[in-house]
N, C-alpha and C positions, 0 to 999 in steps of 0.2 A: 547329422541331424542338428547338432549344435549350431553349425554354420547357417543352416536354413532357419533355425529359431532366431538367431541374431540378425539375419537378413530381414526377417519379417518385422522385427522390432525397428530395425533401421529404416525401412520404408514407411512403416506406419507412423513412427515418431516424426519423420521429416516430410510427411505427406504434402503439407502446404507448400514447402519450398519446391519439391520435385514437380508437383502439378503445375505450378506457376512458370517454372523455367527449368528445363532439363539440365543445363550445365551446372545448376546448383546442387545436383547430386554430389558433385565434387567440391564446388566452391563453398557450399554452406552446410550440407548434410554431413559430409565426412569430417569437417573440423569439430562439429558438435557431437560426433558419434562417441559412444562409450569406449574409452581407451583399452578396456579389457575384452571387448567383443571381437569375435573372429573376423568380422567384416572390417573393422578398423585395422586390426593387425595385418590383414592380408593386403588391404588397398592403400593404406597411408604411406608405406614405404615406396609405393609406385608413383606418388604424387609429389609435386614441388610447387612452391609459390602460392600456398594456401594461407589463409588468415589463421593465425595462432590464437587458441582459446584457452585461457587459464581460469580454473575455478577455485575460489577461496570461500570457505564457510558454507559450501553448498555441495550436496551429493550430485553425481551425474544424473541428469533427469531420466535417461532411458533405463536406469537401474530400478527406479520406482515408477516414474511416469512412462508407462508403456506407449501411450499415444495421446495426442491432444486433438480434439475435435473442434474445428472452428466453422462458423456459418451463421450463428445467431448474431444479431446486431444490438442486443441488449442483454441484461443479466439473465442467466439461466437459473430458474427457480427450483426445478425438480428433474430427476432422471429415474428411469425404471428399465430393467432388463426383461427381455422376453423369457419365456420359460426354458427355452433351450440355450439361452445366452448368446445367440447369434446376432440378435438385434438390440438396440438400445433406443429408448424414447426419451426425448427432452422437451421440456416446456419453458417458454421464456417470456420476459416482459415485452418482447417484440411481437407478441400475439400469435406465434407459431408453435406447432409441435413438429419436431423433426425426428426422423427415423434413421438410425445410423447402422451401417454394416460393421460388425465388430472384427471381421477378417481384414477389411481394407481400410477402415477409417473414413470411408466415404459415405455420402448420404444414399440410403437404399431406395428412396423415392423423393418426389418433390415435397416441399414443406406443406404441412396440413394447417389450413386456416379456417377458423370458424367465425371470425369477426366479433368475438365477444370480449375483446380487450386482453389484458395480460393473462398469461397461462401460469397459474399458481401452483399447480400440481399435476402430475401425470402418473398413470398406472398401466402396466402391461399385463395382460392375462397369461396364465400359465400355459394355456393351450396355443399361445402364439398368435391368436387371431385378432384380438381387440386391444386397442389403445384408448384409454379414457383420459380426459383432461378436465380439471376443475378451473373455472375462469373467474375473472374479476367481476363479470356481469351477474354471476350466480348460476350460469348454465353449465351443466355437465354434458360433455360431448363424447360420443363413442365412435371410433373409426374401426372399420374392418380393414386391417393393413394388408390383407391378401388382395384387395382390389386396388388396381393402379391408380384410378381416378375416384377415390372414395369421397363420398359426402358424409358428414357426421350425422349420427342419430342424436338429436338434441333432447336431453332430459331436463325438463323444467319443473320448478317447484320451490327451489330455494330463493329467498328474497334478497340475498346479499351474496358477497364473494364466497366461492367454494375454496377453502384453504387446503383440502386434502381429499384424495381419492385413493381407493385400494380395492384390488380384486381378491376374492377368496381363492384358496389354493386350487379348488376344482373348477374355477372359472365360471361358476354358475351365478355368482352374485357380485355386485359392485356396491361398495359403500362410499358415501360422499358426506363431507362435514363442512359446515358453513359458519360464516360470521353471524348468521341469523340464529345461532344457538341450536340448530337442528341437525340431525344426521339421518340420511335416507339409505335404505337398502333397495337396490334395483336389480332387475333381470337385464343384464347387458345385451342379451340377444334381442329381446322384444321391447325393451325400454319401460316395461311395466314397473311401477313402484310397489315393492313387496312389503315394506315396513317403514314406519317413522319412529325414530328413537327420540322420545321427548323427556324433558326433565332438567336439562342444563339451562342455566339462566345467563350464560356468558358465551361469547364466540367460541366455537369449537375449532381448535387449531390443528388437530391431528386425529386420524382414524386408521385402524388396522384390524386385520382378521387374525385369529389364532390359526395355527397350521391345520387343525382339524376342521375349521370352518364353522365351529359351533359357537364361537365367542367373538364379539366385536369390542374393541377397546377404543375409547374416546378420551381426549384431554381438552381442557378448556383454559382460557386466559385467566380465569379466576382460581386457578390452581386446584383443579378437580380432575381425577381420573375415574372413569367408570368402565366396568366390564359388563357387557350385555349378552343375554342369551339370544341366539338367533331364532331359536324355536319359539320362545314366548315374547320376545321384545322387551323383557323386564331386566332390570339391573340385578346382577348376580353378586357384584362386589363394588362398593364405593370406597375410594381412597382419597382422603383429604391430604394432599401432598403439596410439594412445592413446584411440581412440574407444571409448565404453562405452554409448552410448544412441542408439537410432534409426539409420536408415541410408537412403540413397537412391542410386540409380544414375542418372546423367544420361541423358536420352532419347537423346542421340548415342552413348551407350556408352563415352564417353571417361573419365569420372571417377566415383568413388564418394565419398560424403560421410558423415561420422559426427560425433556430438557427444561432446566430452570437457570436462567441467567448464564453464568459461566460454568455450569456443572451439568452432569447427567446423573439422574437418580434412578436406582434400581429397587424394585419392590417385588415381593413374593405374590404371585398370582393367587395362591391358596389362602394366605393369611392377610394380605394387604399390608404387611409390615415392611419397613424399609430395610433393604439388604446392604446397600452401599451407595456412597456418593462419590462420583468420579469427576475429577477437576479437569476442565478444558483450558483454563488460562485465558479464555476469550469467550465472547458471547456464543452460546451453542444454538444451532438452528435446526438440526435434525439428528436423529439417532436410528440405528438399525442393527439387529443381531446378525451374525453370520449364520449360514444355513445349518451348521452343526451346533449352534448355540454357545460355542466356546469363545467367540470373540464378539466385540461390539465396536461399531464405528460411528463417529459423530462428525457432522460438518459444523464448523465454527468460523468466527470472524477472522481467523488467520490461516485457516486450512482444513486439514482432515486428521483427526486423532483416532488411532486404533488401539483398543485394549484387548489383552488376552485375560479372559475371566477365570479360566481354570488354573489351579484347583480352587482358588478362593477369590470371589469377586471383590472383597474388601481390600485385598492386596494386589489388585490387578496391575500388571505392568503395561506400559504403553509406548508407542512411537508416534511421531507426527509424519505421516506419509507425504513425501515430496517437499518437506520443509514448509516455509512460509509461502502459501499460495494465495494470500489475500482472502477476501470474503468469499466463503463457500456456503451456499444456501442449502445444499442437500448432498448426501452421499449414500450410495446403495451398493450392496454386495452383488457380484455376479452369482448365478445359480450354483456354480462350482465352488464358490468361496475364495477363488484365487485372486480376484481383482475387485477393486472398488472404483465405481464411477462417481465423479464429483461434479456438481453444478456450481459454477463460479460467477461471481458478480461481474467479471470482465468479459462475460459472453462466451467463455470457452467451457468445454467439458474435458476433464482429464481422466484417463484410465490408469489407475495406480495399482501396482503390485501390492497385494495384501499380505505379503510375507512379513510377519511381525518380527522375524529374526534378522531382517535387513539391518545392516549396521547404519547408524546415523552419523552425520558429520557435525561436529561441534560448531554451533553458530558463533559468529564473531561478536564481541560485546558492542552494544550500541544503545543509544537512548531508546526508551520505550514510547516516547512521544515526539512531537514536532521539535526540531532544533530551532529555537527562536533567536539565538545569538551566538556568534563565534568571535574569538579574539586570538591573535597570534603574538607570542612574546617577541620582543625586539631582537633577540638572537636567533629567532626562527626555530627554536627547539621544541616548543610545545604549542599546542592548540588548546584553547579552553572553550567549552560550549555550555550553554544553558538551554533547558528544555521544558516543555509543558509536562514532563514527567516529574517536575519539582526538583530536579537534581542539577548539579553542576558536575562536569566531567572534564578530566585532563588527559590529553592524548600526546603521544610522541609524534611530532609533526613530520618526521621522515618515514616512519614505518606504520603509523596508524595504531600502534599498540597502546594499551591503557598504561598511562604513566603514574596514575594514582588511583586508589579505591574511590568509588563514587562519593561525591561531597553531598551528603544529605543533611537537611536541617530546615529548609524552607517548607512551609506548609501550603504553599500555592505555586502556580506556574512560575518559572524563572524566565523573565523576559529579556534580561540583558546581563552580559558579563564583560569585564574589562581586566587587563593585566597591568600591573604597575610598571613603570618604565625600567626599574631595576630588576624586574622579573621575580620579586620575592613574594608578591601577594596577588590575590584575586578578589575583585569586587563583584557582587552579584545583586540584582534587583529583582523583586518579586511581586506577584499578585498579593502576597500577604502584607503588603504595605512597608516592607523593611528593605534595608540595604545590609549585606553581610560581607565581612572580610574573611579570607581564608589564607592559610599559609601554603605556599606552592611546594615546599619541600615535603611537608608532612601530611598536608590536607586538612590539618586541624583548623577549627574555627578560631579566629582572632577576636577576642573580646565579645561583646554582646551585640545583637542586631541593632542597627541604627534606626531608631524610630523617630519620625517627625512628620511623615506624610500621613494623610488620612484616607488615601485611596491607593490603587495599584501604582507601583513604581515601575514605569515603563522603560527607563533607560538610566544607565550609570556609566561614568567614565572617569578615569584618572586624569589629572592635569599632567602636562609633559614634564614637570619637575618632580612629580610624585607626591607633592605635599597635600593636594586637595582631591576631593571627590565631588563631582556634581551629579545630582540625580533629578530626573524629570518624572512627574507623576500626573495621573488622571485627576488629581485634586486641583490642577491648574497652577502648580508651583514648581520651581526649580530650587533645590536646596543644595547649599554648599557645606561640605563636611571637612574637618581637619583629620587627616589620615592618622596622625600620631595619637590624637586623643579620642578619636571617633565621636567627636561632639560636633554639633552644628556650628558653622562659622558665624562670626558676628556680622558678616556680609550676607544679605539675603534674609529670608527666602525671596526669590524673584517671582513676580506675578505674571502669569500668561492670561490671555483672554478666554482660554478654554483649556481642555486637557493638553498636557505637555507630553509629547510622544518621543522626543529625541533631544539629546543634549551633546555639546561638543565644546572643547577648549580650542582657542586659536594656538598656532605653533609657539608663540611667545608667552602664552598663558595670560595675555593681557585682557582678553575677551572670553566670554562664555556665551554660547548661542543656543537657542532652543526653538523647536518647531512645534506649532500648536494646532488645535482642532479647528481654528478659524482661518487657516491658510496663511498665517503670519509667522515670520521668523524674527525672533527677538534677539537683541544683542545687549549685553551689559558689561561694564568694566568690573573686573574681578577684584580690583583693589578697593574700589569705593562702593560697588553695587549700583552705581548710577547707569541709567540707560545710555548706551554709547551711540545709538542711532535710532531713528524712527524705524518701526518694524518694516521688514521687507514683505511686500504683499503683491500678489498677482491676481488671485481669486480666492474664494473661500474653501477650496479643496484642502483636505487634511495634509499637513506636512509630517511625513512619517519618519524622515531621516535627513540629517544634515552632516556635512563634512567640510572642513576648511581646506583651501589650497595650501601647499607647502610654504608659500610665501605669505599666507595670511591675508591676501588682498580679495580673495573670492570665496564663495560658498557655493556648494552644490547641494541641492535638496531633492529628495524623492517624495512623490505626491500621490494622492489618491485619484488624480486625473490621468493616470497612466504615463505620466511624463516625469522627467527630471529637469531641473532648471539651474543654470549657472548665474550667480549674482555678483555684480561688482559692489563691494561693500561701501567704498567711498562714494560712489555715484548713487547708491541706493536703488539700483535698478537691475532687472533681469537682462542679461546680455545674450544668452543662448538657451534655447529649449531643446532638450533631447527627447525625441519622440520615436517610437517604434514598438514599445511594449504594448501588450493587449490587455493588461490589467495593472493594478496598483504597483507602484514602485516603492517597495517597503524598505529598501536598504541602499545606501550609496557609500562609496569610498574613493579617495583620491590617492594615487600612487605617490610615493615620496619623491620620485624623480620628476614629478609634475606633468608627466606625459599622458597618462591614461586615467580615465574615470571608469569605474565599474558600477553598474546598477543591477540590483536583484529585484525580481518581480513576482507577483502572484500568478503570472502566466507560466511559471516554472522555469524561466530562462534567466541567464545573466547576459548583459550586453556590455561590451567594451567600446569606449568613445575616446576620440582624440580630445584631450582636455583643452586645447587651444581653439580648435575649429568646431568642435561638436560633431565631427564626422564619425559615422559608425565604423568600428574596426572589426568587430566579431560578435557572433551570438553563440552562446554555449547552451545546449539543450538537454543535457543528460538527467537533470533532476526530474522526478516524476510528479512533484507537487510544488507549491509555492516556495520560492526562495526568500527566506526570512532575514538572512544576514549575510553580508559579504565584508571581507577585510583583505588588505594587501599585506604581504610580508614586507619587512623593513627594507629589503633590497629591491622591491618592486618587481621581482621575478615571477611571483606566484600570487594567486587569489585563493582564499579559503571561503567556502560558502556553506551555510547551514540551511536545511530545508525542512519543510513540513513532512517530507517523506522519511524523516528520522535519520537521514544520512548527512555526512559532512564530506565535501569534496575539495581537493586541491588541484588548481588549474595552472598550466604553463602559459604565462602571458605572452611571451615572445612568440611561441608556436601558434597561439591563437591569432595574433595580430598578422602573422605572415601567411595564414592560410589562403586568404583571397588571391594572393599573388602566385601561390605554389600549386593549388589544388588541381589545375588543369592537367598537368603532366606528372605529377608525383603521387603514386598510389598511397604512400603513407599519409600525405596530406589529404588525399581524397577520403581515406578512411576516417581520419581525425575530424573532417568537417561534415561527415555524413550525419543525417538526421533519421530518427526512427519514425517510420510511418507504416502502419498496418503490419507491424511485425518485421519490416525490412529496414536495414540501414541503406538509406537512399543517398546518392551523390547529388552534387549541385545541379546536374543536368537531368536528374530523375532516374539515373541508371541504378539498377539493383546491385549493391555491393555485397550484402550478406543478409541472409534470413536468420532471425534469432528466435529460437523456440520460446513460446509464451512464458515458460517457467523462469526464463532468464531476463526478460525485458525490464523488470523492475530493479534489477541489480546490475545492469550493464555499465561497465566502466570503459569509456571510449579513450582514444589515444591522447587527447588533450588533457584528460584528467589523470594526473600523475599519482593521485592517492585518493582512495574512497574509504571512508569509515562508515560501515554499515553491517547489518547482520551477515550479509554474504555479498560477494561481488564476482562478476564475470568480466574478465579483462580480455579485450580483443586487440590484437596488434599485427603488424606485418613482420614476418620472420626474416632471417638473414637471406633467404632465397628470393626475397621480394614478393610481389603479388601479381599473379596472372589473372586478370579479370577482363571484362569487356570483350572486345573482339579477339583478344589474345588468350581467352580462357583455356583453349585446348592445349596450350603449352604446359599446363599444370600436370599433364600425363607424361611421365618419364618414358622415353623410348629406349 
């Protein structure tokens, strides 16, 4: 029986891969299977030449994520189980309601469409007959799911979007709640409107029935919960709460729960008094009690949190099911309480194990916000990063481990970091208008914050001799600082025509350059403060980043016109334009061997270029969001990148540049050059190399990425036995 149970999970969790391509039962599904499952233990020893998958800081998805349902083309807003748990309904921003078979993970019938815009809420009747949807247009639609070609019964009356719908336990009534501050009670079979609940003065964001069907609960955006008698239509209890979104009444009738910002609040149904406040650590979107009232699940901006309420809700323990799932709009218990269905912003629905005793994997340390800047020490030992979470962090560049406790002190986003040439100190620039120095050994603050700018400090960098700091600010100036005294230099401040976004010293420290908001690159002599050259200018697009060539004769600049430009300083003209990015080029760096330029873009890619000819060498795709910062190691062998996706990655330059030559015949190179498309790692010719479960796509570490610093990572590689793929895939089965 255990083998059959494991086999069911194996097939359901890998449904997308198997349905698309049968060989990927072995090539994709087996590598991602739970190592403790009987299916893996039986079949893995019989196979060779499969991709190796290693998990760090993340639990195996099939232990908690039983299956992932894919089909919606936009965010899923709501899910609801049928009374017998065999079907699941989902509503999406793509305007469809879909019905899923919980045995197979496939769609039970064609998508249901009403043409009323986004589907904001769905409900499933306990008698398994009807699915209701609340739509953006204000129409409530009711489908008879027993009919294969059903047309909806349209219930009209709301004048604005319907945020929430719910069936009574006996399926005889349907409640709907709207932005227009009204709630209606309907007969779902006839479409007759039975009651109008009036009195709210703000948008009603959630509605629910008590288990006995005698009470309806509503919650509004102006922090008001009301319990209504179904018999009289009158309010039986009004609670002035903090709850503002979604609502649920426990099946035992004792408690009511609602969401407020990053918390879930519990109140007594009988007294209206607050019982407990449960922390979500992220914006809460929905809440629901388990069928036995002993647990509570909430969907929030990072996933799904499950609390065990007994014996005392005030000291409820919790687990995050499935780890960091991204934005989840709704979560619902199955009728038997064993599973939770989650509706995610990425268009997927995940069926999660609701076992609160499931062990959790410790997440790896990481920034809580976008990584806006990275720097590497000259000896290559440490990486320093600055983030929108207002912190500076120091990492071991070889292992990714934390090298120092978090450096906290700034009161605004940290936009830029730099490491002194001797590796003894760190400089950081912040939204709080200051530049701060830190000791690398202890992490202690050195002196007081350097104050001189009157607006955000966008960039900071050490001179190559370590004596000076240069900082660029939105106040339109570049300031020079004496590192020893932490006082402003007698030279400067230098004036830019608009906001200064970036600053750099020439290799001999004779020049300092800055890029501005008017598309100009300024150059000054550090000794005298005199302008060394007329500003370099091509157009008025913002110059976001600059870097000198190792010989100091050229500058590369990243710009808001999606390009990078190489400038001959002496001639004062642009000699090469590097084009290929699809969005702003926010960061550039020049390797110290003078051979390669790297650019990082808001299109979430890094591109490598031949520094002499401008020819493209490679494109690196693995970041999920904008690449904010790039830096070479001193030996030019690696690139470090920081991204808005909160991760830091370290890339092998030589391997990346050789990929175009090797990938045709080398499976290792083919995997390294693969790009993620619709859940598949796809080769250069469009071949399917590996299907990646949705839970892993945001933390995938490809072969070219030798190190990833993030909450969790999934590393894929080719093992010692090579890779059997393509037409040779059948060789993976040992004879």
